[in-house]
N, C-alpha and C positions, 0 to 999 in steps of 0.2 A: 504348979502350973495348974490352970484350969482348961481343961478340955472342951473345945467347941462339941456340941452334939453329933456333927459329923464324924470328927475325930473319933469319938467314944465308940460309934458303930464300927468304924474301921478296926480299932483295936479288938473288939468284941469278936467280930468276923474273923480277923486275922489269927485269933486265938483258937477259934473252931478250928479253921484250916490247918492250923500247926498241930492240933489234936490229930487229925485224920492223916497229916504228914507222918507223924510218929506211929500211928497205928499201921500205916502202909510197911513199916521195917519189919512186922511179924510175918506177912505173907512173902516178903522179900528174902528174910532169912529162910522161912520154910521152903521156897523154891531153890535155894542154894543147896540145902541140906537134902532135899528130895531129888537133886541132880535133875530139875525140869529143864526143857528146853532153852537155849541161851536166850531166846526172843523173850520168853516169860520172865527169867531173871532180870533180863535188862529192864523190861516194862515197869517191874515192880521197884527195881532201883531208881529209876527215873521218876516214878511216883512219889517216891520217898523224899528224893532230894528236890525234886521240881516243887513240890507242895510246901516244903519246907522254905525253900527260897521265895515262893510266892506269898506265904504267910509273912516272912520279913519285909517283904515291899509293902504289905497292906500295914503292918505296924510302923514301918518308916513314914509312908505317907500320912499316917495319923499324927506323927510328930511334925511332920513338915506343916501341915494344916494347923496345927497348935501355935506355931510360930509366925506364921505369915497373916497379915491382917486383909483378908478379901471378902467379896460379899458371900454371904451365907449361903445363896442359891448356888453360887459357883462351887462353894464347898461342898455342898450336898451333891452336885453333879459329879465332881470328881471322886467323892466316896462310893457313890452308887457304881459308877463305872467300874471302879477297882473291885468292889465286893462281887459285882456280877462275874467280872473276871476270874476272880479267885474261885468261886463257886464253878464256873463253868470248866476251869482247868481242872478241878476235883473230880468231877463227873468223868471227864475225858480220860484223865489219868489212872483213875480205878477201873473203869470198864476196859481200857485197852489191854491188860494183861488177863482180863476175864474173857474178854472176846476174840484177844489174839490178833486185833487190828490197831495199827498205829493211828488210824485217822487221820491220814494224809490225803486220801482221795474218797470222794462221795460215791462209793460203790461198795458192793457185797450186801450182807443180810442187814437187818434194821438195826443191830447192835453196832455194827461197824460204820453205818451212817449216822447212828447218834454220837459215836465218838469223834466223827469227823465235824459234826455240827457244834458239839460242844467245844472242841479245838477252834473252831472258826469264830465262835461268839467269845471265848477267852482271849483271842489274839486281837479281835476287833475291837472289844471293849479295854482292854489293857492298852492298845495303841491310843484310841481315842482319849482315855483317861490321862495318858502321859502327855498328849499334844495339850488338852486343857490345862493340865498342871503346869506345863511349861508356859502357856499363856497368863495364868494367875501369877506365876513368880516373875513374869517379863513386866506385868502391870505394876508390880510393886517396886520395879527398880527405879 
């Protein structure tokens, strides 16, 4: 199977995010062993598992883009949206246990606000990416 260029980028960035997901397992284990606060252990567990799932999403979208025949511009748009989402969530999920903030509200210190903004960017770009992917698949029906 020959991968289109946007799918290659999704594959590459998905693997980078998977690497960071696996690395998050180390501070997760350390936080358990050191008996850190439950919210910190939980935050590292979420980072470890959510980044793994997010990376799998990028890999899956790479496969989908390789199987459907759509405009290259549309393909690039889908790829960029999911890549931006992946890295935004990576930033949010790594900063959350470090800052002690979940990023659900835009308040607190600058790190708390950065976690919120990264979560918001990740959620918005993944939502738009999913809608655009749905449109692309609908077009080939």
